[in-house]
N, C-alpha and C positions, 0 to 999 in steps of 0.2 A: 503494499500500499504506500501511496505517496504522501508524505508530509507537506503541509501547507504553512508557509510562514508569511505574515503580513507585516510590513514595515511602514510606518508613517514617516515621510520624508522630512528631514531637518537638515539644515545646512551645517556641515563640519569642515572646518578649514584644514584639519590634519588628522592623521591616524589617532593621535592622542585624544583630540575631541571626540572622534568617532568611538573610541573605546570607553570614554566617560559617560556616553549615552546610555539610557535605559534600553532601547532596542538592542544595542550590541550586547549588552550583558545577558539579556533574555535568550537571545539566539545563540550566543557563544556556550552558555550553560546548557541549552538543550542539545546542541551538537556534541558537547563533551560527554554527556550522559550516554550518548549512543555509540561513542567510539572507544572509551576508556578501557572497557574489558577486552578488547583485542590485545592488550599489551599484559604479558604475564606478570610484569612487576606490580601492577595495579589491581590485578584480579581479587586479591584478598583484602583490599582496602574498601572502606565504605565510601559512598560518593562524597560525603561531606569532607572525608579526608583529601580525596582526589581534588575536590574543588578548592580547598584550602591551598594546595600545593600547586595546581595548574588551572585554576579557575580564572574568570575574567580580570579580577583584581591582580592575580599573579602575572597575568599577560600584560597588564598595563605596566607593572613594575619591570618586567622583562624588557619591555620595549625601550624604557628609560635607562635600564642597565643591562647590557647585552650579556654581562657575565652570569646572569641568572638563567640563561637559556642553555639547558643541557640537551643531550641527544633525544632523550625521551620526550622532552618538550616539543622539539622540532617535529618528531614523528606525530605527536598528537595534533599539533597545528596543521600538518600536512593532511592528516586523515580528516580533520574537520573541514578543510578546505575542499577537499575531493568529495566528501559527503554533500557539502553545501551545493556543489555543481554537479552532483549525480542525479540520476533519473528518478530517485526516491525522495526529492525535495522539490517543491514548487514555491518560488519566491514571488511575492506580490508587493509592489511599491505603490502606495497611496499618497497623494500629494494634494494639498490645498493650494491650487494655482491661483495666480493673480488674474484679473480680468484681461482678456485680450483675444486676438484671433484664435480660431481653433487650431490651425496648423502650429502656431506658436506654442500652444499648450502640448501638443504631441511632441514637439521638438524639445520642450522643457523636460518632459518625462524621460526621453532618451538621454538629455543631458545629465539629468540626475542620476541615472542608471550608470552612465560612464564615470561620473565623479565618484560615486560610491565604490565602483569596482576599482578604480585607480587607488583609493584609500586602502581597500582591502589587499590589493597587489603589493602596495608599499609595505604593509604589515607583513605579508608572506616573505618578502625579501629580507626583511629584518630577521626573520627567523630561519633564513637561508633555505627557503623551500626551493627546489630547482626550477629554473626557468621553463623546462619542458612541462612542468606540472602547472605552473602559474601562467596559464595562456588563455584564459577566458577573457572575452572582449566585453562582457557585461556581467551584471550580478543577478538581475531579476528576469523572470519570465513574462510577468504582465505588469503593466503600469496603468494607473487610472486616476483621473482627477476626482478628488473627494469632494462631493457636494452634499450640504447638510441643510435640513430645513425647508424642503421643497414641500409645496402646498398641493393637496390632492384635488382633483375635479369633484365638484359637489354632486355630480350624478352617479359616481361610483358607489357600490354597496359600502355600508358602513365598515364591515370588516376590512375591506380593501383600502379605504381612506386611512384607517388606522395604521395599516402596514406601510403604505406609501409615506405617511407623515412621521413614522418612528424609524425608519431606515435610512441608512446613508445611501447615496446614489453614486453610480459611476458615471461621470461626465465623459470627457475626452478620454478614450481607452486605446491602448496600442500594445501590440506584442513586442517585448523588449528582448526576447531571446529568439534569434532567427529560426531556430529548429529545436524546440524542447522535446523532451522525452519523458513519459510518465508511465508508471506502472499503476493500473487501476484494479479495483477490487473484483471486477468482472471482465471477461475477455469477449463476451457476446451477449446478445439479448436473449433472456430466457422466455421460454414459451408458456410458462405458468400463467393461468387465467388472471392471477392477482396482479400481474405486471404487464397486463395488456394496455394498448393505446386505444382504450374503448370508453365509451360514454357510460357513466355509472348511475345516473339519476333516472328513476321511473322505469316503467316497463319498456323492454327493448324487444324488437323483432327476434324471435328464436329463443327468448327467455321465458321462464314460467312467470305467470302473473304475480306481482308482488315480491318477486326475487330480489329487486333492487330498491333500495330506499328512495323516497321522494327527494326532490331538489331541497326542500326545507331542512332535511336531515343533514345534508352537506353544509348548507348555509350556517346552521347552528354550530357545527363542529369548526367551521372556518372562523365564526365569530368567537368562539372560546379560544381558538388558537391565536387570533389577533389580540385578544385581551390579556392572555396569560404568557405569552412568549417573550424572551428577551432578544430584542431585534438587533442588539449590537453584534450578533453573530451573522447577520445577513446584509447583503448588499443588493440594491435594485439596479438593474441596467435596461436601457431601451434596446430592442432588437427589431430591425427592419426586416420583415419576412414578406417578400412580394409586396403587395400594395398596402399592408398592415403594419402597424406599430404595436409590438408586443411588449408587455412588462415582464421581465424576467427577475423573480426574487430568488436569489441563490445564497445557500449558506456558504459561508467561508471554507468549510471543509470540502466543498466541491468546486473550489475556484480554479482548479486545474482545467476544468471543463472550458473556461473563457479562452484558453489558448486555441481550441477548436472553434469555438463560437465566432471569435474574431476572424478566422480564416474562412468560415463558412458563410457568414452573413455580412452585408455591406456595414462598414464603419464610416459614417457620414456625419458631417457637421450638423445637418438639418435635423438629426435625431438626437444628439448627445449634448447639446448646450443647455444651460441652465434655463434660458428664456423659452426654449422649446420644450423642456420637460416640465416646467411650472404648469400646474393644473392641466396636464395633458389628458385628453379623453382616450384612453387605451382601448384597442380593438380586442386584445385577448391578453391573458395572464397565465404565466407558468411559475408555480411554486416549486423550486427545485431544491431538494435536500432537507425536507421538512421531517419532523419525527414520524416514524412509522405509525404510531398511534393516532396520529392527528385525524385521518379519515377513516381509520379502521384497519385491522390486520387483513381483511379481505380485499382491501383496495390499496395495495402499494403504490399503483400508479393509475391513471385514468383521468377522465375530465367530465365536466358538467356544463350545461348551458344555462348559465345564469343570465340575469337581466340587469341593466343599469336602472337607475331611478326613473328614467324616462321610458323605460321599456325596450331600449336598444339592446340587442344580443351582446352578451359578454361571455365568451366561452373561457372556462378556467380549467387548467390542468395542474396536475401535481405529480411529483416523484418523491418517494420516500428516501430518507437517507440511511442507506445500508449498502453492504458489499455487493449485492445482486444488481444494484441500479448504478454502481459506479462504472459507467460505460457510456462513451460519448454518444451512442445511439439513442439513449434515452432522452438526452438533452435535444438532439436534432429532430428526432421523430416526434417528440411531443409538441414542439413548436410547429412543425409541419401539419400535425393533426389539427391544431387550433386554426391554422391557415385554411385547412381544407373545410372546416365547418363554417367559417366565415365566407369562404367562396360559394359554398352550397346556399347559404342563407341570402346571398345577394343575387343569386341566379347564374352563377358561373359553374364551371365543371372542373373539379380538381383532377390532375392527371399526374401519376407517378411515371416519370419517364424523362426523356431528353428532348431538346429542341435545338435544331440547327438551321443555319441559313447558308445556302450554297450559292455562291456568286460566280457565274461564268464570264469568260473573257468578253463575250459579245454583249454583256449587260444583263443577260437573264439571271434572275435572283429569285430564289424560291425558299421558303421556310417550311421545314418538315417537323412534325411532332412524332416521336417514337414512344409508345406507351407499352410498359410491361414491368413487372417486379424485377428486382436485382438479379444480376447474373445471366441476363438474356443475351448480351452481346452488343448493347448500345454503344458503349465507349470503345469496344474493340472494332465495331464497324466504322465509327467516325475516325479513329486512329488509322485504320487501313486506307481510308479515303484520303487522308492527309498524305500518307506515304505514296499513294499512287499519283497524287497531284505534284508532289515534289519530284518524283521519278518521271513524270510526263508520260505515264504508260496509258495506252488506249484512249478512250474518250475522256479520261480524267485530265488529259493534257489541255482540254479546253476549259477547265475550271480555275478560276483565279484564286479562290480562297474558300475556306469553311470556317464559320464562326459559330461557336457554341453559346447559345442563349440561355440554356437551362440544362443542367446535368442530372437532376434527380427529382425535382418536383416543380410543377408549373400550373397555371390556371388558365382555362379557355373562357372567352367571354363572347356573347353575341353583340355585334355592333348594330346601330340603328340602321346601317346600310345592309343588314342581313349577311355580313361577313363574319368570319371567326377570327378573333384576336387572342393574343396570349401575353401573360406575364411570367417571368421566372420567379424563383425564390432565393437562390443562393448564388454567390460568386465563386465558392469553393466547392471542394468534394471530399467525401469521406471514403477512403479507399482501403481495400484489403492489399496489403503489400505483395502477397503471393500472386495477385492478379495483374501486377504491373509488369508488362512485357518490355523487352528491349526496345521494341519499336515505339512503345508509348513514352519510354525514358528519352528516346531521341527527340521527341517533339516537346515534352513537358518536364524533362529532367531538371531544369532550373527551379521548378516549382517545388520539387522534393527537398531542395535545399532550404526552403522556406516553410516547409511542412511541420505540423505538430504530430509527433509520434506517440503512440500508446501501445503498451504490451509487445514491444518490438520483438521480444524473444519467444513470443507464443508461436507454436508450431503451425497453427491452422488460421489463426485470425489476428495477426499483427496488423495494425491499422496506422494510417497517416491521413491527416486532414491538410489538404493543400489549398492555397489561395489562388486567385487569378485565373481560374478556369474561363470565367465569364466576365465581360465588362459590365460594371454596375449600372452604366447608362442604358444597356440593352435589357438587363434583368428588370429594371423598375420602369421601363416604358413599354406600352403595347407594340406588338408586332403582328401583321396579318399572316395567318396561317393558311398555307397552300395545300398541305398534305398531312394526313392522319393515319399512322400505321401501327398495328400491334406487332410486337416482335415475338416471333416464335423460334426458340433455341433448340428444338429437339426433333422436328420433323425433317426428312430428307427433301431436297429441292427437286421438283419435277418441272423442267423448263427454266424459268428465271426465279430469282430470289424474291422479287417484287411481285406480289399477286394482287392485282387491283380487284376491287369489288364495286359494282354498280349501286350497291345498296348500303349506305352508311348505317342503316339500322341493324343489319346483319353484323357489320364489324363491331358496333358498339354494344348491341344488346344480346349478342350470341358469343362472339369471340372475345372481346374486351371483358365482359362481365365475368366470364369463367376464369380469366387470368392464369391460364395454364403455362407452366414452365417446368424445366428440369433445373432443380436448385443445386447449390454448391454445399449446402449444409452449414453455413456460417451464421444463419440468423435464428437457428432453432425450429425453423419450419420443417415439416415432415410431409411425406407424400400423401396425395389423395388417392384412396383406393378406387373411387369412382372414376377419376381421370385415368388411372391405369387400366381399368376394366374397359373404358370407352376406346382407349388407344389400341387395345388388344382385339378389339372388335367383339366383345362380350355384350352385344346389344340387348339379347333377351334378359340377361341377368341385370343390366342397367335399368331397362324399361320396368322390370318387375319391382325393383327396390327404390329407384330414383334418388331423391335427395336424402333419403334414410340411410344410404350407404355410408357417408362420412359422418352421420349423426349417431350411428350404431357403434362404430369402432374408433379407437384412438391409438396414439403411440406413446409409450411410456419408457423411461430409462429404468432398467431392472438389472440386478445382479443375479444370473441364472447359471447354475453349475460353475460357479467360481469365475465368471467373466461378466463384464458389463455389456448389455445388449440393449438396443432399441426395439421393443417388442410391440407386436399388435395386440391390443387389449380391448375389452368392452368398454365403451365410453361411460364414465361415471356420470349418473344422472339420466342416461337413456332409459326408455320405458320398457324395451322388449329384448331381453337377453336371448330369448329363443330364436328371435329373428336374426340376431347377430350371429348366433351359432350356425343357423342355416346358411346365411350369406357367406360366411368365411369358408364353410365346408364346400358349398357349390363353386366358390372362386378358386379354391386351391386343390381339391381332390382330382387326382389323375394328372397333375402337373408335374414336370420334372425339374430338378435343379442339381447343381453340382455340390457335392459334399466331400471334402478332402481329395479332391481331383477325380472323383467317381460320380457319374450321373445316377441320380436317385429319383424313383417315381413315388409320389404321395398316395398312399392308399386309403388314408382316412385322416380326419382332423378332429381332435378332442379339445374340449373346453375345460380348464381347471378353475372351478368357481372360487375356491379358496384363495388362490394366487392371482386370479384374473389373468390367466394366460392361455393362449392357444398353442397346442402341440401338434406337429404333423408326424404321422407314423409312416414308415417305410416297409414294414414288415419284419419278421424274425425278432420282434421285441424292440427294434431300434426306433428312437424318436428324437427329434430336435424341436426346440422352441420356435415358433413362427416369429422371426425377427427380420430386420432389414437386410441381412445377408441372404436370406432365403427369398424375401418377397421381391427384392430388386432384381433377382434373377428370372423371375416369372412375369412381373409386370414393371413397365417403364415407371420409374419413381418420379412421377409428375406431381408438383405442387399446384394447388388451386388457390388462388388469392382473389377475392372479390375485386373486380376492375383492375386487377394487376396492382392494387394499391392497398397495402395493409394498414394504412392510416387514414381511412375514410369510413364513416359510418354508412351502412347500406340504406338507411332510412332515407326516402326522398330521392335516391340516385336513379330509380326507374324512370321517374318523370324528367330528371336531368338529362338522361341519356336519350330519352324519346325527343326532347326539344332540341338537343344538339345534333342528333341524327337529322332531323328535318332541316335544320339551318345549314348543316354541312352539304346536304343535297341541293338546297336552293343556291348556296355559294359555290357550288362545283368544287368543293374541296376533295381532293383525291383521298380515298380511303381504302385500306386493304391490310395485307399481312406481309411482313418481310421475314424471311427465314434465314437466320444467321447460321444455324447448325452448330452453334458454339458447344453445346452439351453433347454432341456426337463425337465419339472416340475418332481421332485422326483429323477432325475438322476445326480444331480449336483455333487455327490461323487461317486456314484456307477458306473456312465457312464465312467469317466476317469479311475477308478480302473480296470474296465473290459477290457478297451482298453489297458492299460498297460499289463495286463496278456496275451492278445492275440498277442501283439508285440513280447513278449519274446517267446511264443509258436511258432509263425511263424518263428522266427530266428532259433529255435532248430529243427523244423521239416522240414523246406523247403529243398528240395533235391538240388537245385542250390547252396543255402547259404553253405550247408555241403559239396558239391562238390568242391567249391572254397576254403573252409577251408582245405580240405584234400590236395588240390594243394599247398596251402601255407605251410602246414606241410611238404610236400615233399621237397619244396624249402628250408625250413629250415634245414631239415636233410641232403640234399645234400650240402648246405653250410658249416654245421658243419662238415661233413666228409672231404670236400675239404680243410677246414681251420685248423681243429684240430684232423684229423684223426689219427695222430700219438699218441695222448694221450687218445682217446676214445677207450673203449673196444669194439672189433669187434662184431657187431650184437647187441649191446646194445641200449636200448631206452633211450632218454633223460628224465631226471626228469620232471615231469609235470610243476613245477614253471619254469625251465629253458627253456623248450619248449615254454611256454606261453610268456615269456620275449623276446624271439627271434622272436616269431611272431609278437609281438609289434614292435620290431625294424625293421623287414621286412616291416611291413605297413608304418612305418615312412620313411624308406629309399625309398620306391617306390613312397611315396606322395611327397617327398622333391626333387627327382631327375628326374623332368620332365619339359620340357618346355610346354607352353600353345599354342593353336591355335586361331587365330581370325576367324571371319565368312568367310573369303576368304581362309582359310587354312593356313595362314602365321604364322610361329612360332614366339613367343616373350616370354620375361621373365618378371615376376612380382617380384619385390624385396621389402622387408619390413625389418625393423630393427631385425627381427627374422628369416628371410628367404632370401637367395640369392642363386639361382641356377647358377652354373658356369659349363657349359658343358666341360667334359674333353674328349680328343681325344680317340677314340677307346672304346670297351666294357668294359675295365678295369675301366674306370671313372665311370661307373654306377654299378660296382660289389658290391654285398651286403656282407659286413663283419659281421659275427654274433659274439655273445658274449659266452664265455665259463663259465662265473661267473656271478652271480646275483649282482646288485648294493649293496645290503646289505653286501655281503661278501667282495666286493672290498672295501667298507667303513671300515670294520673291519680290513682288512690288512693295509689300510692306517693309521688308528688310532694307530695300534700297532707299525708300522715303525716310527711314528712320536712321539712316547711316550718314553722319556728319561730313563723311569724306565726299559725298555726292552733292553737297549743299551748292545751290546756284540761284542767282538772282534774275528772276524773269519778269520783274516789275516793268521793265521797258518793252517787253515783248508784245507786239500788237497781235491780238487774237480776234478773228471774226468768228464769234460764237454761233453764227447761223449755220456754218458748215457742220456743226454737230447736232443740228436739229433732229437728225435721224436717231439720236440716242433718246430713248423714252424712259427707260426703267434702270434702276441699279440697285443692288442689294447691300451696297456699301461703297465707301470712297475708293477702296482698291478695284472693285469690279468697274466703277464708273472710269477709273484710269485706264483699265484694260480696254474698254470700248473706245477711249480716245486713241489709244495706240492703234487699234483696228482701223478706225477712221483715217488716221494719219498715214496708215500703210507700213508702220514700222513692223508689224507682226501679222500673222494670219490667225485664223480661229484655232487651227491645230498646232500652233507654236508651243513648244515645251518650255518648261520653267528655265531650263538652261539657255534657250535662245533668248528669253526675256532679259535674263541676267547679263547679255552681252551688250545691252544698250541703257546703261544707268542713266545717262544724260537724258535721253528721250523719255525714260519713265519719269524723271523729276519734271520734265517739261509737261508731260501728260497730266502729272498730278496737279500742277499749277492750273492747267486748263480745267481739270475736274473740279477744282475748288471754286473757280469762277463760275462754272456751271451750277454747282450746288447753291451758291450765293444768288444767282439770277432766277432760278426756277427750281421747283421740286421735281421729282419723278412723276411721271404722268399716268401710272397704272396703279389700281388696286388700292387696298388698305392694309394688306398683310405684310407684316415684317417677320422674316424668318429668324427663328431662334437657332442658336448653335446646335448642330446635329449631334446626336449621341449614337447614330448608327455606325457600324463599321465602314471606314473609308468616308465617314461623315465630314461634314464642313467644320472646320476649326472656328473658334471664336474670331470675329472680324472686327472687334473694337465696337464703338457705338455705331449702329446702323443709321442710315439717313432716315428722316421723318418723311414718310410718304403720304400723299394725300389720296 
C-alpha cells in the first residue's frame, strides 16, 4: 500500500530552516520509523532510543556539526531518501497562493517543488549520500492551490452544502512528478455486487420489489455523514467530464488517485479558479474514500439520483475507503457513470467507445464512432491506421492524419438540424501495460514518459494513465458524427471487415444492446453462457430458456481439490434450481474437451447442492468441476455487456436507442459492424491492421460519403465566391490545401452552430469552457465565413509585421484605394493584408508561406494599405466573427478581429 504525505508549503531559505519546520520533523520521524529495523545495530532498541540518537533533532545537530555523522547515520538518511522517492510514498504539496493568473499559480507550485527538492538534496550531500542516489528532479507528486472558505450554491441539498463549506478545495492543480508510480490495495475491479457502478435507490429493473432502499434512506445517511465527519481529512476538487462539472470529494488517503485524474480529465482554468468555484452549481458529485459504513455494508460503491432544491437532477456516487476500491478504475468509472446518467437525462446517448476523425489529403474529413466494451481492438485499429499512413501503404497513402477525439467514453446528441453530434470525456487514457505494443509505443511512447503508473509489477494488470491522447478543444466541443460502428473482436471476417447495415435500428437495438465481446479477463467480467450457446448455434436451447440462461447461472472463484478455479454455479437468488440443472445438463452433456492432453467426452452433469458446484462425469468414476478450463474449450467465452457499456443503467435506454436509430437513419449516418478479430489466435496484429485498411477503403469508395463530400465542396466554393469573389479569378479552382482548410472550417462551423434536442424534441444548449452556442437572430447568425489564406501564411504575415527589422515609413506613399474595391470581407488584418498582396500581384492564391516570406517589404506595404482600408470602410458582408478554431489543423488566434457590419 502507498503512503500519502501532505505538506503545506512554507518558504525556507536554507536546509537548517527546513529542518526546524514541523512538516520536516513529522515526515522525518515517519520515515525513520519505517527504515530503522533494516539495520541490525538498531533492532533491539526502542524507537524512542533510535529517535533520540538519529531523530530530526539529531539530524539538525549533525548538519551543523559534521563530526556527529557516523556511517550508520549516513545509511539511515540514504534509506529514508530512497523511501521518500519510492513507489510506496505519494507526496502532496498544498500551497496558499497569492491572487494572480492561473498559469502563474501552476508555475509557482512547480517552483516550490524544485526549491524544496534542492534543500533536501543539499541535506543529502551533507550526509555524503552518493550523487547517483541523489538524482530526483522534484520532491512532490501532486501540487495544488489550497482554497478555504468557499460558499456552496443555495440549491444544493443540505448535506452537500455542509460538505462544500467545511472542506478545503484544490484550486490550480498540477502533476509535479512527470511519471509517478504507486502500489494500490487492489489491482483490478472486483465483480462483487456490492462494488458495482449501479444505481442503489428504489426498485430497479431486474431486482425484487423493495430490495433497494428508497432515496430518502440514502439522503438520511448522507446527512448524518455530513454532520458527524471530520472534513479536515477531505479535499474537494472540480473535474470537467465532457460537458459537465463534477464535484470530487476525496479523502486524503486516496490522493494518489489525483495523479491519474489529472492525466485523464482536462485541467483548465475555467474550472479551478476561486471565482468559478464559488457557489458553483455542480452537475454531479463523487464522494471518494468515505467510510464503508456510511451508506451500508451492502453498498460499497454505487450512486443515487438525487435532486437539487429546484428539482434539477443531481446524481451522486460514492466509493468506500478500503483495499478493494483502491484502484484507479473506481475513480474513473464512477465519474463516467455520473456523466452517463446526466447524458441520458438531457436526451443524449452515452457511448462506451472511441471517436476518431480521419482527414484525407483531398479535404475529405469524416468522424467515426467505434462502440464496444474494453479489449475489442479500438486502439489497436487506430494505431494500425496511423502506421499505414506513415508507411504510405495502399489507400492509407491518401490519408493526411487521424485525430482521436475520444478514447473511452463519449456522448451523442441530436442537433436541431437532425444530425448527430458528439462530445468526448477524457484527454488521457487508462491502459494495461501488457496491451501496449511496440507499434503503439512508436506513436505514443512520449506519453508513457509522462504517465502515472500503478501496480507496475502486477503480472496481468499493471496499469498506466497517460495524458495527451486527445486535445481538450476537441473533447469539450461538439463534432458531427458520420459513422457509428460496433466493434466485434471474435468473429472471422468474410469479405471486408467493415459490414454496413441499412438499418440503424438493427445495429443499435440488436447488436449494440447485446454488447458481445471476447474479454481479456482484467476487469473481473465473466463469459455469458447464453452468448456462447448462440455463437455455437444452439438455437433450440437458447429459444427455450432465453434471458433466463444468464439469470440462472453465475461464475464464482472457488478452491476445488487444492486449486483455485472459476466455477460455474447456480446464481444466488435465482428462483429455479431445477431449471438451472436442466440447462447446464443439456448444454454440456455429450460435449468433448481436453484433460491432461487427452480428449474426454462428458457423459453426465451433476449438481452438488451443498457446495453449489456442477461436476461433469467422463465415466469410470472420473469427474472434474465445471470451470472455465472446461467451459472455454466447449463454448466461446463471450462476455455480454449491456450496450457495450458497463457504466450505464438500462432504464430508459430502449427509448434512447430508438430515438437515435431514427435520427441516424434520417441523417444518413453510416452504421454497421467492424470486425477486428483481435481475440482470435493469430490475428492479434493482422486483424486490426486489416480493419484499418478496410475503414479507409470504405470511406474512399462509398457513394454516400463521396456525395456528401461533393456537397461540402460546393458549399465552400459558393461561400468563397460570395465572400472573396472580387479577388478570385473567375472560373478558377481553389488550391487543394486552401480548399481542404475551408472544408475543415465548414465542418467546424456546422458542428459549433447548432442547438441540441431532448427526447421530447425540446431545444437546449450545452456549454463547456471550449464551446458556447449563442443563437443569433436570422440566417446571418449561422452564415459560414470561409478563409482565403492558410494559417501558415497568416502567421508569416504577422511575424513580418511584428518584426522591427522590417519597419518602413509609408506615410508619403500615394494609394488609390479604389483599386481595392474588389475586397469586400476579411477575417482579420492579416487576411486583409493577404488580399492586398493578391490584388497587387505579389503572390497568387496558391502561394506558400515560404513564398510570402520572400517579400517582407511588400508585406509591410500591403499592411499599410490594409490599415487605410480598415480606417475608411468596414468589411461588407455578414455579422459573424469567427472565433479561434479548436479543430485539428484549425485556425490559430489572429489577434483582435475586425468589427464587421
